C-alpha positions in Angstrom: 9.9 189.0 -178.0 13.3 189.5 -175.9 12.4 191.0 -172.6 13.7 193.7 -171.2 12.7 193.3 -167.1 12.0 190.3 -165.3 7.9 189.6 -165.6 5.6 189.2 -163.1 4.1 185.8 -164.0 0.5 184.9 -162.5 0.2 181.0 -161.6 -3.7 181.2 -160.7 -4.3 180.2 -163.9 -2.1 177.3 -163.8 -3.2 176.2 -160.2 -7.4 176.4 -161.3 -6.7 173.2 -163.6 -7.9 174.2 -167.1 -6.3 173.1 -170.4 -6.2 176.6 -171.2 -4.5 178.5 -167.7 -2.5 175.9 -167.6 -1.5 176.6 -171.5 -0.9 179.8 -171.1 1.0 179.9 -167.9 3.1 177.6 -169.7 4.2 180.3 -172.6 4.4 182.7 -170.2 6.9 181.1 -168.2 8.6 179.4 -171.3 9.5 183.0 -172.5 10.4 184.2 -169.5 13.1 180.9 -169.1 13.9 181.8 -173.1 14.2 185.8 -173.5 15.8 186.7 -170.1 16.0 183.7 -167.4 14.3 185.1 -164.0 10.6 185.3 -163.9 8.7 186.5 -160.4 5.7 184.6 -159.2 2.4 185.8 -157.4 -0.8 183.6 -156.2 1.8 180.9 -155.6 -0.3 179.3 -153.0 2.2 179.3 -150.2 0.6 180.9 -146.4 1.4 184.3 -146.2 1.3 183.5 -142.6 4.0 180.7 -143.0 5.9 183.0 -144.4 5.9 185.2 -142.2 6.2 183.4 -139.1 9.4 181.6 -140.6 10.6 184.9 -141.5 9.9 186.3 -137.9 11.3 183.1 -136.7 14.5 183.7 -138.4 15.1 187.6 -137.0 15.1 185.7 -133.6 17.9 183.0 -134.7 20.0 186.3 -136.7 19.2 188.4 -133.0 21.2 185.8 -131.1 24.8 186.0 -129.6 27.5 184.5 -132.2 28.4 182.0 -129.7 24.6 180.8 -129.7 24.6 180.6 -133.2 28.0 178.8 -133.7 26.0 176.1 -131.8 24.1 175.5 -135.1 27.3 175.7 -137.2 27.3 173.8 -140.8 28.8 170.0 -139.7 30.9 169.9 -142.1 33.1 172.0 -145.1 30.9 170.8 -148.2 27.4 170.2 -146.0 25.3 173.2 -146.3 23.2 172.8 -143.2 23.2 175.1 -140.1 25.0 178.2 -139.5 27.4 180.2 -141.6 29.0 183.2 -140.3 29.5 186.5 -142.2 33.1 186.3 -144.7 32.3 182.2 -144.2 31.5 181.7 -147.4 31.8 183.4 -151.3 29.3 182.6 -154.0 32.1 184.0 -156.8 33.9 181.0 -156.5 31.1 179.2 -158.4 31.9 180.8 -161.2 35.4 180.6 -160.6 36.3 184.1 -159.6 38.4 184.9 -156.4 36.7 187.9 -154.0 36.5 188.4 -150.5 34.1 186.4 -148.5 30.1 187.5 -148.6 29.6 189.9 -146.2 26.0 187.7 -145.1 25.4 184.5 -142.6 23.1 182.2 -143.2 21.2 179.2 -142.2 20.5 176.3 -144.4 18.7 173.0 -144.2 17.9 169.9 -146.7 15.3 167.3 -146.7 13.8 166.2 -143.5 12.9 162.6 -142.6 15.7 161.0 -144.7 15.5 157.6 -145.8 18.4 155.1 -144.2 18.9 153.8 -147.8 21.8 153.4 -150.0 20.4 156.1 -151.8 20.5 158.7 -148.8 23.2 157.2 -146.9 25.7 155.8 -149.3 29.0 157.3 -150.3 27.5 158.7 -153.7 25.4 160.9 -151.4 27.9 163.0 -150.2 26.8 166.1 -148.1 23.2 166.5 -149.7 21.7 164.4 -147.1 23.5 165.7 -143.9 21.2 166.0 -140.9 19.4 169.0 -140.1 21.0 171.6 -137.0 17.8 173.3 -135.1 18.4 176.1 -132.8 16.6 175.8 -129.5 14.0 178.4 -130.6 10.3 177.3 -129.6 8.4 176.4 -133.2 11.6 176.8 -135.3 11.5 173.3 -136.4 8.2 173.2 -137.1 7.8 176.4 -139.4 11.2 175.8 -141.5 10.2 171.9 -141.8 6.5 173.1 -143.1 7.7 175.9 -145.5 10.4 173.5 -146.8 7.7 171.1 -147.8 5.5 174.1 -149.2 7.9 174.7 -151.4 9.3 171.7 -152.4 5.2 171.3 -153.8 5.6 174.8 -155.5 9.0 173.7 -157.5 7.2 170.4 -158.0 4.3 172.1 -159.9 7.0 174.7 -161.6 8.6 171.4 -162.7 5.1 170.6 -164.4 4.9 174.3 -165.8 8.3 173.6 -167.3 7.5 170.4 -168.9 4.3 172.2 -170.5 6.8 175.1 -171.7 8.5 172.3 -173.5 5.8 170.5 -174.9 6.4 167.8 -172.6 3.9 165.5 -170.7 2.9 167.5 -167.6 4.1 165.1 -165.3 7.1 163.8 -167.1 9.6 165.7 -164.2 8.2 164.1 -161.4 10.1 160.4 -161.5 13.4 162.9 -161.7 12.8 165.0 -159.2 11.2 162.9 -156.2 14.3 162.0 -154.5 16.0 165.7 -155.0 18.6 167.2 -152.7 16.9 170.5 -152.2 18.1 172.9 -149.5 16.2 175.8 -148.0 18.5 179.1 -146.9 17.5 181.5 -145.2 19.9 185.3 -145.5 21.1 187.7 -143.1 23.1 190.9 -143.9 24.0 192.4 -140.9 24.9 196.5 -140.7 28.7 197.0 -141.9 30.6 198.7 -139.2 33.7 198.5 -141.8 34.4 199.4 -145.1 34.2 196.3 -147.5 37.6 194.8 -149.3 38.3 195.6 -152.9 35.6 193.1 -154.8 33.6 192.5 -151.6 29.8 192.2 -152.1 27.0 191.4 -149.4 26.2 188.4 -151.9 29.1 187.5 -155.0 27.6 187.4 -158.4 27.0 183.7 -158.8 25.2 181.4 -161.3 22.6 179.3 -158.9 22.8 175.7 -158.7 19.8 173.1 -159.4 17.0 173.3 -161.9 14.7 175.5 -161.0 16.1 178.4 -157.6 13.5 181.1 -155.9 13.9 183.4 -153.6 11.9 185.4 -151.3 12.4 188.8 -150.9 12.0 191.0 -148.0 13.8 193.9 -146.1 16.1 191.9 -144.4 16.1 188.2 -143.7 15.1 185.7 -146.6 16.6 188.3 -149.0 18.6 188.1 -152.2 20.8 191.0 -153.1 23.8 192.4 -155.3 22.9 195.7 -155.6 20.0 197.4 -154.2 18.6 198.1 -150.5 16.2 195.6 -151.3 14.6 192.8 -153.5 16.5 191.1 -155.7 19.3 192.1 -159.0 19.6 190.2 -161.7 22.0 189.8 -164.6 20.4 190.2 -168.1 23.8 190.6 -170.1 27.5 191.3 -169.2 26.4 195.9 -168.7 22.4 195.4 -168.2 20.2 194.7 -164.7 17.0 194.3 -163.7 15.0 194.2 -160.4 12.4 192.8 -158.3 10.8 193.4 -155.9 8.5 191.5 -152.8 5.0 190.5 -153.9 2.8 187.4 -152.8 
């Protein structure tokens, strides 16, 4: 069956641990991935209090003067860490399409407490394990690191669901993602004071990187948007678009 809208999938039956529940969730996820390529999940296990705390702290950060945010600028051009100002990124380049810089700002972190070994620090590691930068906001680092770990656990569960959907052993991907290079990014879309340049978007059309990108939509920070005022927008084909709304 070809899905015409992004499905909402309840993960509770998977986390309940029964073979039947896991199989049903895996079937739904498999259908979504093969048919439309996007899905919305509920009962994912990420505490609402943690999401709210990260969102509030993110707003505090983005409300700082630009000079203060610049103190935690990305440490090198190819490292997705720290602060990136409005117009400094162009996501459309991931599709090899040139466009003016995106009308958004962001703050990014990666894994913390990275081992000092060749895998994490050697030449092949590139910028993927660059140290995180932290603004001097009370509780900011603790909340972000807690959210990163919670999302890492959820991503591992999603990979296990993918494995079941592919008729593989449930833990097939575990030893392939145990030293991951995941990133957590919070985006802010400040009010526009000027008309955009031709072809300029809040976040350009792009193909996400990695095996399991996740987006937590809200009304301001922590939002992924290309055409709508809230939620996320994804392209099903060259001419059809679907929108999603926040869930818990």
